[in-house]
C-alpha positions, 0 to 999 in steps of 0.5 A: 666465692660460691660454687654450686655445693662450697661457699668460699670466704675471702680473707683479704681482696686487692683490687687494682687501683686504676679500676673504676666501676663507672668506667664503661671501658672496663680498664684495670678490671681485675683483682686478688682474692685471698681465700682464708683456706685452701681449696682442692679444685679439678683443673680444667677448661674453667679453672687454670693456675696462673703464675704470678711474678715472684720478685724482681728476678722473674723473667719477665723480658723475653718469654711469651705472654698469654693475655686471657678474659671475658668481657666486651671486646670493643666500644663504638661510636654514635654516627647519624651518617648513612656513610658511617658506622654507628656506635656508642659515644666512647670508643676504642676504635683505631686504625689498623696496619693500612693508611698513612696512620697506621694503629691510631686512635680515631677521632670523632667527628673529623673533617674532609673537605665539606664533610664532617663525619662521627663514625668510620666513613664506609666510602672510598678512602682519600687516596682514590681522588689522588689522580697520580694513584687512579693513574697508576692503579689503572695502567698496573691493572690493579683495579682488585687489590690496591696497593697489591697484597702485602704493600701497605703503601706506594710512593710515586716520585719525579725524575729527581727522586722527589715523593709526589704522592703516596697512595694506600688502600682504597677502602676496608671492611670497616671504613676509614677514619681521620687520626687524632695527631701525636704530641698535639696540644689541648686546643690544637688541631688533632687533640684527643682527650684521653678521656674521650671528651668531645673535641673542641672546634679547634681540635676537629682534625681535617683530613688531607690525600695523605695524612690524617687517617687510616683504615678502620680496624675490627674494634670499630665494628657496627656493634658492641659484643659481650664475650661469654667464652674465655678468650686469649691472645699471646704477646711478646714481653718487652725488657723495660728499656724497650717499653719505655720507649713505646710508650714515650709518645702516647699522647697523655694517655694515662691508661698506657703508662706502665710501671715496669718495676711492678708491671709485665709489658707485653705487645703483639708484634706487627710486620714492618710496612713495605713501600713499593716505589715508582717513577711519575716518567715510569707511569706511561711506558708501565716500567717501575723501579724495584720495591723498597722497604721503608 
């Protein structure tokens, strides 16, 4: 450890067991360093204390936590198409809160009809081809924002309350993508390798109007950025039981495995998805049922 005036020797260094210098995603790039002697420092924006767990009674269940650091903010894919966002081979590209598969890892390439995409598609989303969604959008004068702000999904039912169509966001700033299928096995449609292996032909997901896609989040942007200023995000700490519950279907991704006895589990809370419902016979008269949460 070196400053402009002093050199401090390390007595012991403990590197995270999951860190690999060859992993371009820079997961687990953290270490504990014990210096040979105490150091008097002036606290400020560049040097701040951090609270380390002191034992099994450390209050890590209901508090708020702050994640801070520097480095790459996101990673992207290569894409030869004009309608796609280009980038790197390995990616943390995921969907946001919009579409039938929110907060899900994108799969590249993916198929939509006769087309194949190797990046987020910048055209109108599959919901734009649904005739009932288009009719509802026109009759309700929702041409500017569809679904309306704060509504994540619109379900259309027939007179027997049977679901006949689901409508989602028409487009997003960063496009839309096909998504991995949760619990799909290797070789099955929608299987995403945790190490970002290119999918086999049988694994490439097929997108439909109301399934296997979502609106790309900002981590799918067109270029990778280095963060040279400290970034912080506040998260809610989760008790072990809730942590295991939320991670039980992580599709075998070892990077999401948390040792709750030794590690702190935290997450960012997302507002619940709100679903608006309409009946088919009400479209002609422009009458709708009340909105209900899903």
